ZAMARFI-125275 format. One line per 2 residues: number of its first residue (from 1); for each residue x, y, z of C-alpha. Coordinates in pm, whole numbers, plus 50000, padded with zeros to 5 digits. Layout:
NUM = X,Y,Z  ...;
***
This chain:
1 = 04902,08689,27365  04923,08318,27272;
3 = 04608,08107,27318  04788,07762,27378;
5 = 05021,07687,27652  05385,07568,27597;
7 = 05277,07209,27635  05016,07222,27364;
9 = 05253,07403,27128  05529,07143,27185;
11 = 05268,06864,27107  05178,07045,26780;
13 = 05539,07099,26683  05612,06731,26730;
15 = 05365,06662,26440  05557,06873,26192;
17 = 05687,06662,25914  06019,06779,25752;
19 = 06227,06663,25452  06595,06761,25492;
21 = 06812,06749,25175  07152,06841,25336;
23 = 07427,06614,25468  07325,06364,25734;
25 = 07522,06542,26018  07396,06891,25919;
27 = 07171,07068,26170  06921,07298,26026;
29 = 06773,07615,26192  06409,07681,26156;
31 = 06225,07994,26270  05878,08112,26304;
33 = 05787,08485,26347  05420,08579,26339;
35 = 05251,08898,26450  04887,08874,26577;
37 = 04610,08840,26521  04704,08516,26327;
39 = 04695,08134,26335  05052,07991,26325;
41 = 05086,07684,26095  05388,07486,25983;
43 = 05385,07673,25662  05500,07984,25864;
45 = 05829,07815,25926  06124,07985,25745;
47 = 06439,07799,25673  06696,07754,25394;
49 = 06616,07564,25065  06744,07222,25210;
51 = 06431,07207,25431  06082,07125,25304;
53 = 05784,07137,25531  05557,06832,25413;
55 = 05250,06944,25619  05236,07315,25588;
57 = 04869,07335,25703  04951,07183,26048;
59 = 04811,07415,26314  05062,07525,26580;
61 = 04917,07808,26779  04691,08118,26774;
63 = 04841,08454,26832  04621,08741,26967;
65 = 04610,09088,26837  04919,09294,26942;
67 = 05124,08993,27028  05417,08838,26847;
69 = 05503,08466,26832  05879,08374,26777;
71 = 06006,08036,26796  06351,07897,26689;
73 = 06386,07523,26624  06675,07288,26508;
75 = 06631,06977,26297  06856,06708,26174;
77 = 06831,06374,26006  06794,06064,26214;
79 = 06642,05719,26241  06375,05574,26474;
81 = 06298,05760,26785  06507,05974,27009;
83 = 06376,06089,27353  06408,06450,27465;
85 = 06665,06336,27731  06878,06191,27460;
87 = 06852,06501,27243  06948,06714,27552;
89 = 07251,06499,27612  07355,06502,27248;
91 = 07371,06875,27232  07577,06968,27551;
93 = 07596,07338,27448  07215,07377,27458;
95 = 07146,07711,27633  06914,07764,27921;
97 = 06564,07817,27810  06572,07570,27520;
99 = 06314,07292,27554  06436,06964,27391;
101 = 06159,06750,27255  06134,06394,27121;
103 = 06240,06335,26777  06039,06086,26568;
105 = 06212,06003,26244  05968,05734,26118;
107 = 05815,05835,25782  05570,05539,25780;
109 = 05240,05644,25927  05040,05314,25873;
111 = 05072,04986,25688  04808,04719,25612;
113 = 04849,04387,25444  04624,04134,25289;
115 = 04687,03774,25184  04443,03629,24937;
117 = 04433,03291,24739  04502,03355,24377;
119 = 04514,03152,24052  04798,03148,23811;
121 = 04708,02947,23500  04545,02621,23606;
123 = 04700,02621,23966  04509,02778,24240;
125 = 04739,02720,24531  04919,03060,24515;
127 = 04898,03352,24751  04873,03707,24658;
129 = 05016,03967,24898  04879,04317,24897;
131 = 05059,04586,25097  04903,04934,25167;
133 = 05160,05174,25287  05081,05540,25408;
135 = 05386,05773,25460  05428,06134,25573;
137 = 05555,06222,25222  05937,06224,25300;
139 = 05959,05881,25121  05720,05728,24878;
141 = 05563,05390,24965  05743,05197,24700;
143 = 06081,05328,24831  05981,05229,25181;
145 = 05894,04880,25088  06220,04844,24884;
147 = 06429,04973,25173  06247,04747,25425;
149 = 06301,04443,25204  06679,04528,25169;
151 = 06701,04553,25547  06519,04230,25605;
153 = 06736,04049,25338  07050,04165,25516;
155 = 06929,04052,25843  06824,03714,25717;
157 = 07128,03663,25493  07346,03541,25780;
159 = 07120,03243,25824  07128,03144,25460;
161 = 07506,03147,25466  07520,02886,25753;
163 = 07499,02597,25522  07602,02538,25164;
165 = 07282,02354,25094  07075,02650,25183;
167 = 07308,02892,24992  07282,02688,24656;
169 = 06906,02622,24676  06697,02770,24401;
171 = 06369,02892,24537  06203,03110,24287;
173 = 06289,02952,23954  05981,03089,23761;
175 = 05897,03452,23792;
***
């Protein structure tokens, strides 16, 4: 009754983009229950109000007439990439028949940068940095740049603190 095979459905499910508002350690349960004939999309996912599907038009599967498609998923907050094997180990109580999949928590889809010569007053030896950031909607581009800058500053701060000369140097006097 379903046109796609399990592998294709899993590949489609991995593209679902969610925003979770609950606690960091909270696991959300999501369900899809569709009777055919119908096309199943991410918008058919039912969950509590803490979960927002950011790409509701994402195609998941096609259900034939007389068939029913039921799928239960779990979602939680995370960072980076977690393989299916790591997800399986993390949830030891996972019943037989549950298929763990990779978790991709990266909200940044694409980044482009451009450095151009620019003029400030009579001086023309300045550079202008332009950043183009595309996200999945769970974070806006400005927030992502701000967070990335904070992470980079914290990583580089230990090098600044190696000498008093570097710590006390004034770099950007004029803003």
